[in-house]
C-alpha positions in Angstrom: -17.7 -1.0 86.4 -16.5 -3.5 83.8 -17.1 -0.9 81.0 -14.7 1.5 82.8 -12.1 -1.2 83.1 -12.3 -2.1 79.4 -12.1 1.6 78.4 -9.0 2.1 80.6 -7.3 -1.1 79.2 -8.0 0.2 75.6 -6.6 3.6 76.4 -3.4 2.2 78.0 -2.6 0.0 75.1 -3.5 2.5 72.4 0.0 3.3 71.3 2.4 1.9 68.7 4.6 -1.0 69.8 8.2 0.0 70.7 11.0 -2.4 69.8 12.7 -3.9 72.9 16.1 -2.4 72.2 14.6 1.1 71.6 12.8 0.9 75.0 15.9 -0.4 76.8 18.0 2.5 75.3 15.2 5.1 76.4 15.2 3.7 79.9 18.9 3.6 80.2 19.5 7.1 78.8 16.6 8.9 80.5 16.2 7.1 83.8 19.5 5.4 84.6 22.0 7.8 83.2 19.7 10.9 83.3 21.2 12.1 80.0 18.3 14.3 78.9 18.4 16.7 81.9 22.2 16.9 81.6 22.0 17.9 77.9 24.0 14.8 77.0 21.2 12.8 75.2 21.4 12.5 71.4 18.5 12.0 68.9 19.3 11.6 65.2 22.9 12.5 65.8 22.1 15.8 67.5 22.5 16.6 71.2 19.2 17.5 72.9 19.4 20.7 74.9 16.2 21.5 76.8 17.2 25.1 77.3 16.9 25.6 73.5 13.3 24.7 73.3 11.5 27.8 72.1 7.9 26.6 72.0 5.5 26.2 74.9 5.5 22.8 76.5 2.6 21.4 78.6 3.6 19.0 81.3 0.9 17.9 83.6 1.0 15.4 86.5 -1.7 14.2 88.9 -2.2 12.1 91.9 -5.4 10.7 90.5 -7.3 11.1 87.3 -11.0 10.6 86.3 -10.9 9.6 82.6 -14.5 8.9 82.0 -17.4 10.7 83.5 -20.6 8.8 83.3 -24.0 10.3 83.5 -26.7 8.6 85.5 -28.8 6.3 83.4 -31.9 8.6 83.7 -30.4 11.8 82.5 
């Protein structure tokens, strides 16, 4: 049980640090103002238009996830 907790903790924190102001801007633009879906968000001085994405995008959501399947000790 503890091993699963440690694995999950390591997975959750396995990402680069994001500077505070960058995170605040992301939350403000994407969640509070909803600029991305309105095609009003800018990245690198260019407006992002989701309708212009020409490559496949995988977006998955779930109610629950099993990240690690453990085999019984005798197998």
